[in-house]
N, C-alpha and C positions, 0 to 999 in steps of 0.2 A: 750630308746629315741635315735634317730639317732644323729650322730655327729653334723650336722648342727643345729638342735634344741638345743642340749646340749651347743653349743658354744654361741648361741644367745638367750637363754631362758629368760634372764633378760632385753633384749632390750625393748624399749617402744612398746606397741601395737599400730600400726598405722592403723587408720580408714580412709576411703576415697578411691577414685578410682584412684588417681594419681599413675601411675606406678613408677614415680621418687621417691615418698615418700615410697611406699610399697617395692621397691627393697631392698632386704637384711634385711628387718625388720621381722624376723621370731620369735621374742620374744613374750612372754605373757604380759610383763610389770610387774614391781615389785608390783604395787598396786593390780593388778588382782591376782597375786600369793598370796599376803597377805590376800585377800578376800577368796580365795579358800582353802588354806592350813593353818589351825590354827597353831599358833606358838607352842602350847603345844603338837601337835601330830607329828607323824612320817610320815604324809601323803606325798605322792610324786605326783607331777604333771606330768602326762604322756601324750604323744601325740600318737594317733593312727588314721590314716586315716584322719587327719585334725581336729578331735574333741578332746576336752580336757576332762580330768577327774581327780578329786582330791580324791584319796583314797589310802589305803594301801594294797589293794588286787589285784590280777591279773585278767586279762580278762577271764581266765579259770575257775574262781570261779562260782559255780552254783548259780542260782537265789535263794535267801533266804531272810527271814526277818532279823531284826537286831540281833536276837538271834542265827541265823544260821539255824533255822527251816524253813521248806517249808511254804510259804505263803498260806493262804486260798483264793481261787478264789471267785469272786462274782458269782451270778447266770448266768451272761453273759460270764463268763470265767475270765481271769486275770483282776484285777481291772484296771480301766481306769483313769489315772491321767493327768490333764491338768495343765501345768506350765507356768506362765507368769512372765517374768522379762524383763525390757527394755534393758538389756545388753545381747546381743546374745551369747557371750562366756559362761555366767552363765546359760543361757537356755540349751546350749549343755552339760555343766557339770551336771546340775540337771537331764536332760533327761537320760544321760548315767548312772548315779548313780541309778536312779529309774528303768531303764530297767534291770540293773544287779540284782535288787531285784525282778524281775519278773513282773513288772507292764508294762502296755501298756501306753506309754506316748506321748502326743501331746504338743509341745512347741510353745509358742507365745512370740514375742518380742514387739508387739504393743497391748496396752490395748484394744483399740476399736475392733481389730480383735478377741481377746479372748471373749469379751462381745458378739459380733455378733455371734460367733460360739456357745456359750451357748444358746443364744436366738433361734438360728436355730435348735439346737439339744440338748435340755436340758437333755434328757435321756441318752446321749452318754458319760457322764462323771460321775465318782464316787467320785472323790475328786478334788477340784480346789485349786491350790497353786498360790499365788500372792505376788510379792514384794510390800512393802508399798510405797516406794519412787520412783516414776516414773514421767517423765516430763509431759505427757498428762493428765493422771488421777492417783490419788493416789490409793493405794490398797483398802482403805476404800470406795472410790467412785466406784471402780470396784466391790467390794463385794455388795454394795447397788444395782447396776445395775443387777448383777447376781441374787440377791435374788428376784427381780421382775419376773425373768423367772423360778426360782426353789428355793423355800424356804428351802427345806430339803437337799440341796447340801452342804456337809461339805467344809469349806474354811480354808486353812492354810495361815496365814499371815507371811511373811518373813520380817525381818528387822535387819539391822546391829546396830540399836540403841535400847536402852531399851524400852520395851513396858509395860505399866501398865496393871493391870487386867481389868481396865475399857475400854481399847481400843477395839473398835468394838462392844460395847454393843447395838448400835442402828441398828445392822444388825440382822434380825431374824434367819439367818442360824446358824448352829453349827459352831463356830469359834475356831480354834486352833492357837497357836503361835509357831514360830520357829525362833530362833536367827541365824543370819549369823555371821561368816561363819559356815556352817553346815558340818557335816561329813556324810558319807554313813549311819552310824548307827543312828545318830540323825534324819536324813531325813526319813529313813525307819521306825523308831519308831513313828514319827509324822504322817505319812500316815497310818500306821497300827492302831494307836489310833483313827484317824479320821474315818476310815472305821468301826472300832469296836463300837465306841460310837456315831457316827453321827456327 
């Protein structure tokens, strides 16, 4: 991490276009750091080229699944994962983690954009990951809209709150759950499970 980011890493994350507000605000914000790096792990938040990643491995690590073994590609090549979260920094984090595992990732921060993309190209995605709590549509609403376009698309629901086993039962798609904050390993395991079991 460069010295500027090291010095300012816990400053608030400033959103908006005001140059006066954004000047000198190079930090991630403590709340974002707490979401990304679980307190129990030794994960580090690193910055490379403006994107963030929460993990304990270097960028030189080869793509692999959570066990460290090479991932099985789909018939179309590397599995295509689409990730939806209304918080753009978390989309960048998830995208980077999944790309390091060898997946081809498309990120969305607006629910309707993600739903429209699935409707337009339902065969272009192998696993769809969505946050549950978003301002425009909930993850369940997104899952219902996606299921109308493709009922066999595996969906992974992300939530920082506890999910009961009954969550998502009204969606015909294969539904998997993953708690936030996630690690590279837990995210990789969830995607591999969704690909394997549908």
